[in-house]
Backbone bond lengths (Angstrom), bond angles and torsions (degrees), N, CA, C in turn:
res aa  C-N    CA-C-N  psi(-1)  N-CA   C-N-CA  omega(-1)  CA-C   N-CA-C  phi
1 X - - - 1.463 - - 1.500 110.56 -
2 X 1.315 114.88 143.17 1.441 119.48 177.90 1.557 108.98 -68.49
3 X 1.344 115.78 -40.29 1.440 120.30 179.52 1.516 109.25 -74.84
4 X 1.333 117.71 138.00 1.460 120.87 175.60 1.526 109.64 -77.93
5 X 1.318 116.22 156.46 1.442 120.02 -179.02 1.510 111.62 -60.12
6 X 1.352 116.81 -26.33 1.482 119.17 -178.54 1.537 110.92 -66.74
7 X 1.349 116.61 -16.31 1.448 119.44 177.37 1.513 111.76 -59.11
8 X 1.332 115.91 -25.80 1.461 121.33 -172.29 1.532 111.71 -110.23
9 X 1.326 117.11 7.83 1.459 119.97 -175.77 1.520 112.69 -61.26
10 X 1.360 115.35 -29.18 1.458 119.02 -178.16 1.535 113.30 -68.35
11 X 1.326 116.79 -10.33 1.474 120.55 176.85 1.511 112.11 -109.49
12 X 1.326 117.31 0.73 1.479 120.89 -177.13 1.524 111.32 54.71
13 X 1.320 115.73 39.78 1.471 119.89 178.03 1.532 110.67 -75.21
14 X 1.304 116.85 -16.75 1.447 119.31 -172.67 1.512 110.25 77.40
15 X 1.333 117.99 -174.08 1.451 119.24 -179.48 1.518 112.01 -66.24
16 X 1.314 115.99 129.19 1.491 121.19 178.87 1.514 105.57 -98.73
17 X 1.334 114.82 90.38 1.476 119.89 -175.23 1.508 112.27 -75.77
18 X 1.314 117.54 -35.23 1.461 120.98 -179.29 1.510 110.90 -118.19
19 X 1.325 116.16 -70.46 1.457 121.19 178.54 1.538 107.54 -160.66
20 X 1.309 117.37 162.36 1.438 120.51 173.86 1.528 108.55 -107.51
21 X 1.320 115.54 163.86 1.453 120.92 -175.62 1.520 109.95 -123.99
22 X 1.349 114.70 130.11 1.476 121.86 168.48 1.510 105.33 -108.80
23 X 1.315 116.78 120.15 1.466 118.95 -173.94 1.521 111.66 -154.28
24 X 1.311 114.83 152.57 1.479 122.09 178.90 1.507 109.57 159.86
25 X 1.289 117.62 -174.84 1.459 121.28 178.88 1.527 111.32 -73.40
26 X 1.319 116.14 162.30 1.430 119.64 179.31 1.554 109.76 -62.10
27 X 1.321 116.09 -47.25 1.448 121.37 -175.28 1.541 109.90 -141.04
28 X 1.305 116.19 155.55 1.481 121.48 174.19 1.538 106.33 -71.72
29 X 1.349 115.36 108.24 1.469 121.21 -176.16 1.531 113.22 -88.98
30 X 1.322 115.16 -30.59 1.461 120.45 179.56 1.519 107.90 -159.49
31 X 1.298 119.01 -173.08 1.451 121.44 -171.72 1.532 114.31 -88.82
32 X 1.329 118.34 -5.69 1.453 120.41 -177.95 1.500 114.72 -115.45
33 X 1.353 116.92 -33.00 1.473 120.85 -174.26 1.534 113.83 -60.93
34 X 1.328 120.90 -44.17 1.472 118.49 -176.96 1.530 113.46 -60.49
35 X 1.343 118.08 -42.05 1.450 120.31 179.38 1.510 111.96 -65.79
36 X 1.294 117.39 -37.46 1.470 120.82 179.68 1.525 110.27 -65.35
37 X 1.327 116.07 -42.20 1.472 118.84 178.48 1.522 111.29 -66.46
38 X 1.342 116.24 -45.60 1.443 120.20 -178.36 1.534 111.59 -60.86
39 X 1.317 117.73 -40.94 1.448 121.45 -179.37 1.551 110.95 -63.68
40 X 1.296 116.45 -42.62 1.477 119.32 179.17 1.533 110.71 -64.87
41 X 1.331 117.24 -43.21 1.471 119.08 -179.04 1.529 110.10 -68.85
42 X 1.317 117.68 -39.99 1.464 121.71 179.27 1.515 110.49 -59.49
43 X 1.336 117.69 -40.77 1.443 120.76 -179.91 1.534 111.58 -64.00
44 X 1.333 115.99 -46.53 1.463 117.86 -178.63 1.521 111.85 -69.32
45 X 1.298 118.46 -33.55 1.478 122.07 178.67 1.514 111.64 -68.97
46 X 1.333 117.26 -38.48 1.473 120.48 175.11 1.525 110.39 -60.31
47 X 1.307 115.93 -44.76 1.473 120.34 179.87 1.506 111.62 -61.28
48 X 1.320 116.47 -38.24 1.462 121.07 -175.83 1.535 114.15 -91.07
49 X 1.333 115.95 -6.43 1.441 118.84 -179.90 1.515 114.54 72.76
50 X 1.331 115.63 32.01 1.488 121.16 -179.70 1.522 109.03 -107.57
51 X 1.330 119.08 118.91 1.464 119.92 175.53 1.517 111.78 -58.94
52 X 1.316 117.33 134.75 1.447 122.29 -170.37 1.535 112.14 -122.73
53 X 1.347 114.19 135.53 1.451 123.57 175.76 1.510 108.11 -122.84
54 X 1.325 118.05 124.25 1.475 120.62 179.06 1.508 109.76 -82.06
55 X 1.351 114.86 138.00 1.488 121.40 178.60 1.509 110.79 -128.54
56 X 1.281 116.89 136.09 1.474 124.08 167.11 1.511 108.13 -156.72
57 X 1.287 118.12 142.64 1.439 122.33 173.96 1.555 108.03 -77.19
58 X 1.316 117.94 133.50 1.450 118.38 175.30 1.528 111.93 -81.05
59 X 1.306 114.35 -21.98 1.478 120.04 176.89 1.529 107.38 -154.18
60 X 1.337 117.31 138.42 1.447 121.98 176.20 1.524 107.84 -98.02
61 X 1.322 113.96 107.46 1.463 118.84 -177.34 1.527 111.64 -92.62
62 X 1.337 117.86 -18.97 1.452 120.70 -176.50 1.530 108.71 -111.79
63 X 1.336 114.79 96.10 1.462 120.49 179.06 1.533 109.85 -124.19
64 X 1.304 116.33 150.86 1.439 120.69 -178.89 1.512 111.91 -70.50
65 X 1.342 117.52 -37.25 1.450 121.78 -175.45 1.526 111.15 -122.72
66 X 1.297 115.81 149.60 1.462 119.55 -177.01 1.513 113.83 -69.28
67 X 1.348 116.92 -18.61 1.486 119.35 -179.13 1.541 110.77 -93.84
68 X 1.341 119.37 8.21 1.452 121.19 -179.26 1.528 109.74 -76.07
69 X 1.310 115.55 151.46 1.452 123.19 178.40 1.523 110.48 -62.89
70 X 1.326 116.50 133.52 1.479 120.07 178.53 1.523 114.25 -117.96
71 X 1.312 119.58 -19.06 1.470 118.97 177.52 1.521 113.22 153.46
72 X 1.341 116.20 178.57 1.450 121.75 -177.94 1.545 112.11 -105.08
73 X 1.317 115.54 5.24 1.460 121.27 -177.50 1.533 109.72 121.01
74 X 1.305 115.57 131.45 1.479 119.36 -172.03 1.514 111.94 -59.56
75 X 1.316 118.42 -53.14 1.453 121.29 -175.48 1.533 111.30 -61.62
76 X 1.309 116.70 -44.02 1.476 120.72 -179.96 1.521 110.91 -61.31
77 X 1.337 116.31 -46.21 1.462 120.47 -176.79 1.526 112.39 -69.27
78 X 1.342 116.13 -40.88 1.485 118.32 178.67 1.526 110.02 -63.73
79 X 1.321 117.13 -43.07 1.471 120.15 178.92 1.508 111.96 -60.71
80 X 1.339 117.50 -39.69 1.465 122.37 178.78 1.527 110.23 -62.59
81 X 1.305 117.30 -45.03 1.468 121.99 -179.87 1.528 108.97 -62.84
82 X 1.325 116.89 -46.60 1.469 120.31 179.36 1.512 111.76 -62.26
83 X 1.283 117.89 -38.73 1.487 121.16 -179.28 1.516 110.59 -67.26
84 X 1.318 118.31 -36.21 1.456 120.89 177.50 1.521 110.56 -60.21
85 X 1.337 116.30 -44.74 1.447 120.64 179.06 1.531 111.98 -59.52
86 X 1.347 115.56 -44.09 1.463 119.58 -178.92 1.511 111.38 -67.95
87 X 1.325 117.61 -42.30 1.449 121.97 -175.95 1.541 111.48 -65.84
88 X 1.331 116.01 -43.71 1.462 120.61 -176.50 1.529 112.83 -92.83
89 X 1.305 117.43 -10.77 1.438 120.26 -178.49 1.495 114.07 68.39
90 X 1.347 116.61 39.04 1.462 122.09 -178.83 1.503 110.92 -128.28
91 X 1.338 118.56 157.50 1.453 121.37 175.85 1.523 108.64 -69.71
92 X 1.318 115.72 153.32 1.490 122.12 177.03 1.511 109.93 -133.58
93 X 1.332 115.39 155.56 1.449 120.17 -177.71 1.532 109.88 -143.48
94 X 1.323 113.88 153.97 1.465 121.88 173.35 1.513 108.05 -149.37
95 X 1.317 117.26 164.62 1.450 121.65 179.89 1.525 110.95 -96.80
96 X 1.329 114.65 150.22 1.487 121.23 176.23 1.536 107.09 -123.62
97 X 1.332 113.62 158.80 1.465 118.79 -172.32 1.521 113.40 -126.47
98 X 1.320 117.69 -9.70 1.489 119.66 179.91 1.525 106.82 -148.93
99 X 1.319 113.70 158.95 1.478 119.69 179.62 1.534 111.93 -58.51
100 X 1.308 114.96 -33.83 1.473 119.37 -177.85 1.538 112.40 -67.02
101 X 1.314 117.99 -21.48 1.466 121.79 -179.28 1.510 114.06 -81.64
102 X 1.338 117.03 -22.63 1.455 122.09 -169.05 1.514 113.07 -57.49
103 X 1.307 116.60 -53.96 1.473 120.65 -173.32 1.508 109.95 -65.98
104 X 1.326 119.12 -40.69 1.436 121.54 -178.58 1.537 111.74 -67.33
105 X 1.333 116.16 -45.67 1.445 118.08 -179.71 1.543 112.28 -65.86
106 X 1.338 115.40 -32.32 1.464 119.49 -179.93 1.528 112.58 -65.38
107 X 1.309 118.56 -16.25 1.474 121.03 176.27 1.528 111.25 -70.12
108 X 1.329 116.99 -19.26 1.474 120.81 -173.36 1.526 113.54 -116.35
109 X 1.307 118.30 -20.40 1.465 119.92 -172.68 1.552 111.03 -123.73
110 X 1.328 113.52 162.01 1.472 120.68 179.75 1.549 111.96 -95.22
111 X 1.333 115.01 -23.98 1.462 119.77 -177.29 1.519 107.73 -132.55
112 X 1.326 115.91 132.04 1.463 121.96 173.77 1.519 108.32 -99.38
113 X 1.308 116.14 125.70 1.458 121.31 179.28 1.537 110.70 -99.86
114 X 1.317 115.28 129.28 1.471 120.49 178.33 1.535 108.42 -101.38
115 X 1.325 117.63 120.87 1.470 120.64 -178.56 1.533 112.00 -62.57
116 X 1.319 115.39 152.68 1.449 120.87 -175.48 1.521 112.37 -58.80
117 X 1.326 117.31 -42.72 1.457 119.73 -179.01 1.520 113.05 -63.36
118 X 1.316 117.39 -18.88 1.450 122.03 -175.45 1.533 114.74 -110.38
119 X 1.339 115.65 11.84 1.456 118.61 -171.71 1.511 115.06 -68.31
120 X 1.341 118.40 -12.95 1.469 120.28 177.61 1.521 113.11 -103.12
121 X 1.333 116.99 3.16 1.477 120.35 -177.71 1.526 109.36 -73.23
122 X 1.296 116.88 104.01 1.482 121.59 -173.95 1.522 112.00 -60.84
123 X 1.311 118.26 -43.67 1.466 119.06 -177.05 1.536 111.26 -66.62
124 X 1.337 116.62 -33.87 1.472 120.34 176.14 1.509 110.60 -67.14
125 X 1.302 118.45 -45.28 1.474 122.75 -179.59 1.500 110.02 -63.70
126 X 1.329 117.28 -42.76 1.448 121.44 -179.10 1.540 111.29 -63.87
127 X 1.322 115.43 -41.92 1.471 118.83 178.80 1.523 111.29 -66.80
128 X 1.328 117.62 -39.08 1.463 120.19 178.44 1.534 109.65 -66.59
129 X 1.327 117.97 -39.64 1.468 121.15 179.70 1.508 110.82 -61.23
130 X 1.325 118.68 -38.91 1.446 121.18 -177.01 1.526 113.81 -67.18
131 X 1.310 118.35 -20.42 1.444 120.31 179.40 1.521 113.93 -72.29
132 X 1.304 116.94 -15.84 1.464 124.78 -176.19 1.533 112.93 63.50
133 X 1.320 116.35 18.37 1.459 120.35 172.37 1.540 106.90 -85.93
134 X 1.339 115.65 162.68 1.466 119.91 169.08 1.521 106.60 -62.11
135 X 1.323 116.33 138.34 1.476 120.21 179.35 1.539 106.01 -118.67
136 X 1.338 115.69 117.05 1.454 122.63 177.19 1.501 109.24 -104.70
137 X 1.307 116.74 113.64 1.467 121.74 -175.90 1.519 110.27 -106.16
138 X 1.318 115.99 124.81 1.445 119.71 175.98 1.534 108.84 -83.62
139 X 1.360 113.89 132.57 1.451 119.81 -178.52 1.536 108.68 -67.03
140 X 1.306 115.24 130.84 1.472 119.74 177.99 1.492 112.44 -58.92
141 X 1.332 116.74 145.28 1.434 121.70 179.83 1.529 112.63 -65.92
142 X 1.325 114.61 -9.07 1.454 122.11 -175.40 1.547 111.59 -109.55
143 X 1.343 117.28 3.62 1.487 121.47 -174.62 1.522 112.29 -111.78
144 X 1.321 115.44 152.46 1.466 121.61 170.38 1.487 109.26 -80.62
145 X 1.336 118.29 157.07 1.461 120.91 174.90 1.532 112.66 -57.10
146 X 1.354 115.24 -40.69 1.441 119.61 -178.53 1.527 112.90 -61.56
147 X 1.324 117.00 -31.92 1.465 120.76 -176.58 1.522 111.92 -70.14
148 X 1.339 118.89 -15.38 1.437 121.23 178.87 1.526 112.13 -69.34
149 X 1.323 117.15 -11.63 1.457 121.33 174.06 1.513 110.49 -57.73
150 X 1.327 117.90 -36.27 1.451 121.71 179.57 1.520 112.07 -68.30
151 X 1.330 116.39 -34.67 1.447 120.59 176.57 1.515 109.76 -65.28
152 X 1.316 117.37 -46.01 1.453 122.08 -178.56 1.550 108.46 -62.96
153 X 1.315 116.49 -41.44 1.486 119.29 178.97 1.502 111.83 -61.11
154 X 1.328 117.85 -41.90 1.481 120.47 179.40 1.536 109.88 -60.27
155 X 1.324 117.10 -44.66 1.454 120.67 -178.91 1.538 111.08 -67.18
156 X 1.313 117.42 -41.98 1.437 121.41 178.43 1.540 111.28 -63.60
157 X 1.317 115.47 -41.69 1.486 119.03 178.46 1.533 110.37 -67.49
158 X 1.292 116.09 -22.09 1.460 121.49 175.50 1.516 113.24 -81.60
159 X 1.317 115.21 2.53 1.462 120.32 177.19 1.497 115.34 92.19
160 X 1.308 117.99 13.21 1.472 121.62 -175.03 1.541 110.04 -121.94
161 X 1.306 117.53 115.90 1.473 121.46 176.17 1.522 112.04 -100.16
162 X 1.339 117.01 -0.34 1.480 120.36 -177.53 1.522 108.39 -90.78
163 X 1.313 115.03 78.75 1.464 121.85 -171.44 1.537 109.71 -121.00
164 X 1.315 116.39 133.49 1.461 121.90 170.03 1.537 108.14 -122.00
165 X 1.332 114.73 154.56 1.473 119.52 177.06 1.534 108.21 -123.21
166 X 1.333 114.56 142.30 1.461 119.76 -178.79 1.512 110.21 -120.95
167 X 1.327 115.74 127.28 1.456 122.22 172.06 1.520 109.26 -84.70
168 X 1.342 115.15 131.94 1.484 117.03 179.36 1.531 112.41 -141.42
169 X 1.342 113.96 22.33 1.471 117.93 175.06 1.488 113.39 99.83
170 X 1.337 114.13 164.16 1.449 122.75 -179.86 1.507 109.37 -125.62
171 X 1.300 117.30 140.03 1.464 122.53 -178.94 1.521 111.37 -56.38
172 X 1.320 115.68 128.93 1.451 122.75 179.71 1.524 108.46 -129.28
173 X 1.338 116.50 95.27 1.436 120.26 -170.70 1.523 110.23 74.08
174 X 1.316 118.20 -161.10 1.454 122.23 -176.00 1.530 113.83 -85.85
175 X 1.336 117.63 -26.90 1.479 119.22 -169.14 1.530 113.18 -131.88
176 X 1.332 115.00 33.37 1.481 115.93 -179.48 1.544 108.94 -156.66
177 X 1.341 114.96 162.97 1.430 124.40 175.96 1.516 110.99 -131.42
178 X 1.315 117.18 151.34 1.484 121.64 173.88 1.516 107.00 -132.74
179 X 1.376 115.14 160.61 1.426 122.11 176.63 1.504 110.51 -116.29
180 X 1.324 117.20 128.70 1.453 123.14 172.94 1.532 106.43 -101.19
181 X 1.314 116.30 107.51 1.438 119.89 -174.25 1.531 114.77 -70.10
182 X 1.338 117.30 -10.45 1.441 119.50 171.01 1.512 112.31 -61.40
183 X 1.338 115.74 -24.24 1.458 118.84 -178.83 1.511 115.00 -67.47
184 X 1.343 118.16 -24.89 1.459 119.22 -179.43 1.512 111.63 -65.90
185 X 1.319 120.41 -53.42 1.482 118.25 175.97 1.524 113.59 -63.54
186 X 1.312 118.02 -31.07 1.460 119.32 177.07 1.520 111.08 -63.59
187 X 1.331 117.15 -49.24 1.457 120.51 -178.69 1.519 113.42 -72.03
188 X 1.362 117.05 -25.64 1.453 119.61 178.84 1.510 111.71 -65.08
189 X 1.328 118.36 -18.73 1.457 121.29 174.67 1.532 110.46 -72.88
190 X 1.308 116.83 -16.26 1.465 121.61 -176.79 1.546 111.50 -102.64
191 X 1.328 117.92 -37.01 1.430 122.91 -172.62 1.493 110.80 -170.69
192 X 1.346 120.54 165.70 1.455 120.80 169.99 1.520 111.34 -56.71
193 X 1.315 116.89 144.45 1.465 122.02 -173.27 1.531 110.42 -119.91
194 X 1.316 114.56 131.44 1.469 123.32 176.24 1.530 107.82 -108.67
195 X 1.336 116.97 143.66 1.426 121.02 174.11 1.531 109.84 -104.63
196 X 1.295 117.23 120.56 1.470 121.86 176.26 1.509 106.73 -83.20
197 X 1.296 116.03 101.70 1.483 122.07 -173.02 1.526 112.74 -80.17
198 X 1.324 117.93 -12.51 1.469 119.07 -175.87 1.540 112.71 -107.48
199 X 1.322 117.83 -40.77 1.466 117.96 -175.63 1.518 113.00 -73.48
200 X 1.331 117.82 -25.02 1.454 117.22 178.15 1.519 110.84 -66.99
201 X 1.344 116.28 -19.77 1.469 121.94 179.62 1.503 113.79 -85.15
202 X 1.343 115.71 0.57 1.463 119.09 177.68 1.525 111.38 -62.93
203 X 1.306 115.23 149.90 1.446 122.52 169.75 1.517 107.13 -123.10
204 X 1.355 114.92 87.56 1.449 121.51 -172.06 1.546 113.25 -74.71
205 X 1.300 114.20 174.83 1.500 121.82 172.97 1.518 112.91 58.65
206 X 1.320 117.28 37.02 1.451 119.28 176.30 1.522 110.27 -74.21
207 X 1.325 117.46 147.09 1.474 120.09 -175.28 1.520 113.96 -56.53
208 X 1.360 118.43 -31.06 1.436 120.10 -178.39 1.514 114.58 -80.53
209 X 1.351 118.14 -3.62 1.438 121.86 178.08 1.509 114.01 83.10
210 X 1.318 118.82 10.11 1.462 123.69 176.99 1.532 107.95 -119.22
211 X 1.317 117.37 123.14 1.429 121.62 -176.48 1.526 111.43 -66.88
212 X 1.340 116.99 134.22 1.431 122.70 178.01 1.543 111.94 -89.35
213 X 1.330 117.04 -175.33 1.452 119.49 179.86 1.508 111.96 -172.48
214 X 1.383 115.22 172.70 1.462 120.00 178.36 1.556 109.00 -133.51
215 X 1.316 116.79 73.42 1.453 121.01 -174.21 1.524 114.56 -62.49
216 X 1.339 117.34 -18.26 1.473 119.75 -179.69 1.543 110.66 -66.09
217 X 1.338 117.98 -12.83 1.445 120.73 -179.33 1.511 114.25 -99.54
218 X 1.320 118.60 2.63 1.462 121.26 -176.48 1.493 111.66 -59.01
219 X 1.318 118.01 -47.30 1.466 121.02 -178.47 1.531 110.64 -63.37
220 X 1.290 117.71 -42.79 1.463 121.67 177.37 1.529 111.21 -56.33
221 X 1.312 114.81 -44.07 1.445 119.53 179.98 1.516 112.04 -65.47
222 X 1.334 116.12 -41.94 1.475 119.14 178.46 1.510 111.74 -61.64
223 X 1.314 118.36 -44.18 1.443 122.18 179.82 1.535 110.37 -62.55
224 X 1.321 116.97 -45.77 1.478 120.18 -179.07 1.512 110.22 -63.38
225 X 1.325 119.08 -40.22 1.439 122.43 -177.24 1.539 111.08 -65.63
226 X 1.320 116.55 -43.48 1.477 119.34 179.49 1.514 109.94 -67.08
227 X 1.306 118.08 -40.65 1.459 121.59 177.43 1.557 111.04 -61.19
228 X 1.318 115.73 -32.11 1.463 120.68 -179.62 1.494 113.56 -83.64
229 X 1.362 117.44 -5.08 1.456 121.53 173.90 1.500 116.66 104.30
230 X 1.315 119.18 13.56 1.462 121.49 177.61 1.522 110.44 -60.12
231 X 1.348 116.38 141.18 1.480 121.39 179.08 1.520 112.29 -80.57
232 X 1.330 117.05 -29.97 1.457 120.47 -176.85 1.522 111.37 -146.49
233 X 1.329 114.50 162.33 1.468 121.99 175.98 1.507 110.07 -117.91
234 X 1.295 117.49 140.81 1.469 124.72 176.40 1.534 106.28 -114.44
235 X 1.330 115.95 119.68 1.475 119.14 -177.83 1.533 107.92 -137.52
236 X 1.333 114.82 118.61 1.470 118.25 171.65 1.507 108.89 -84.54
237 X 1.365 114.38 133.91 1.466 118.94 -173.70 1.533 109.82 -141.32
238 X 1.321 115.51 155.74 1.460 120.19 -174.54 1.531 107.01 -156.27
239 X 1.343 118.27 144.81 1.485 119.78 179.10 1.506 112.37 -59.35
240 X 1.313 118.17 -32.88 1.461 122.54 -178.68 1.526 109.47 -143.91
241 X 1.364 116.62 83.25 1.482 119.65 -175.42 1.528 113.47 -54.44
242 X 1.307 117.14 -28.52 1.456 119.42 179.65 1.524 114.28 -65.06
243 X 1.351 115.30 -20.94 1.460 120.83 178.32 1.525 112.92 -105.86
244 X 1.327 117.48 4.40 1.473 121.06 -177.81 1.526 109.24 -67.36
245 X 1.322 115.81 148.16 1.452 121.66 -176.39 1.528 112.12 -84.86
246 X 1.316 118.04 -7.90 1.458 122.87 179.09 1.503 111.20 -156.30
247 X 1.301 118.23 135.43 1.478 124.41 173.76 1.504 114.81 57.55
248 X 1.323 117.11 30.14 1.475 119.73 -178.93 1.530 112.50 -63.56
249 X 1.324 116.13 -27.84 1.484 120.52 -175.20 1.520 112.90 -67.88
250 X 1.304 118.66 -19.71 1.464 119.53 -178.48 1.537 112.81 -127.51
251 X 1.322 117.41 22.19 1.471 120.88 177.32 1.531 110.03 -96.08
252 X 1.340 115.11 154.59 1.452 121.62 177.28 1.512 109.42 -88.83
253 X 1.330 116.62 135.52 1.466 119.58 175.30 1.520 108.72 -66.06
254 X 1.305 117.02 132.08 1.466 121.78 -170.04 1.527 112.75 -57.98
255 X 1.307 118.81 -35.70 1.459 119.73 -177.73 1.528 113.23 -73.17
256 X 1.329 117.66 -3.95 1.450 122.79 176.51 1.532 112.51 -96.36
257 X 1.332 117.01 -10.07 1.469 120.86 -169.84 1.501 111.21 -68.36
258 X 1.348 119.04 -46.86 1.449 120.39 -173.14 1.541 112.23 -61.19
259 X 1.322 115.87 -44.22 1.445 118.97 178.34 1.509 111.91 -62.63
260 X 1.320 117.08 -41.24 1.447 121.93 177.34 1.553 109.84 -58.14
261 X 1.324 116.62 -47.15 1.464 120.74 -177.48 1.527 110.60 -63.05
262 X 1.320 117.20 -39.78 1.473 119.98 177.50 1.519 111.45 -60.45
263 X 1.308 116.92 -43.01 1.462 119.49 -178.19 1.521 111.45 -72.06
264 X 1.304 116.98 -36.10 1.480 120.03 177.42 1.535 110.69 -67.61
265 X 1.344 115.76 -35.87 1.457 118.09 176.48 1.551 110.89 -59.94
266 X 1.311 117.33 -35.74 1.453 120.07 178.21 1.526 111.03 -63.36
267 X 1.351 115.43 -39.48 1.462 119.82 176.73 1.517 109.98 -63.92
268 X 1.301 116.95 -42.90 1.468 121.83 -179.01 1.543 111.15 -60.74
269 X 1.321 115.50 -46.51 1.446 119.57 -178.52 1.489 113.69 -67.34
270 X 1.331 115.84 -30.65 1.484 121.12 178.46 1.518 111.76 -75.41
271 X 1.318 118.19 -31.41 1.444 120.43 -173.24 1.520 113.28 -100.47
272 X 1.353 117.80 -13.30 1.464 120.48 -173.69 1.516 112.61 -117.62
273 X 1.318 117.40 9.99 1.454 120.02 -178.24 1.537 110.07 -77.45
């Protein structure tokens, strides 16, 4: 890895020999499902020696239709995410959508995730920086990798050097995304880079108001990202994506995750030895 293991010491991830994993359901759907998913992923990651960060949105603010599921209540969901981190002894993350959310969410999580559509919102970035949490910013679908230097500068000027960047694809026409893997080494000059292996497979703006996806390509994307030098992988997963309340069309079925990680580890060891 280009990044030294000390880059991640502030999260107590331990030595990141190959890559770290950010994974979990898209959103907190109920009070039991997130913990069950986190426990299963934590078990497989310990076996494989992959540092693990649990992810779930406490509220889905960006939905295509007004009748789409948004959450079970902010306080309840944030508390559940925080409790998972304490119980399993792992870092946890969630996304925020406004400056007013930053301080409250930071009471429960170790990493604040900035959604791609909001990556240029200065007040949001400044508020996230002030929390002194790690700030993981997803690159906007409309931005070049080079332009993320300005995002990093805003956070650094806000007093926060604990910045990660996430690649999640670039808009290609109205209803598709593509990934330019040149962006990974470009952004690695700025900060550790995570590859969002599930959201780049979204097919947004569908006529029915429900985002589509191509989950059969998740493993291919993970392998390509690690070969290109990504520091971490972001994978949304669910026991039954067909019944998921958000982004089911592009999530990985949970029982497929361990095998995927094993195969990606082989790629990592072959390309980083």
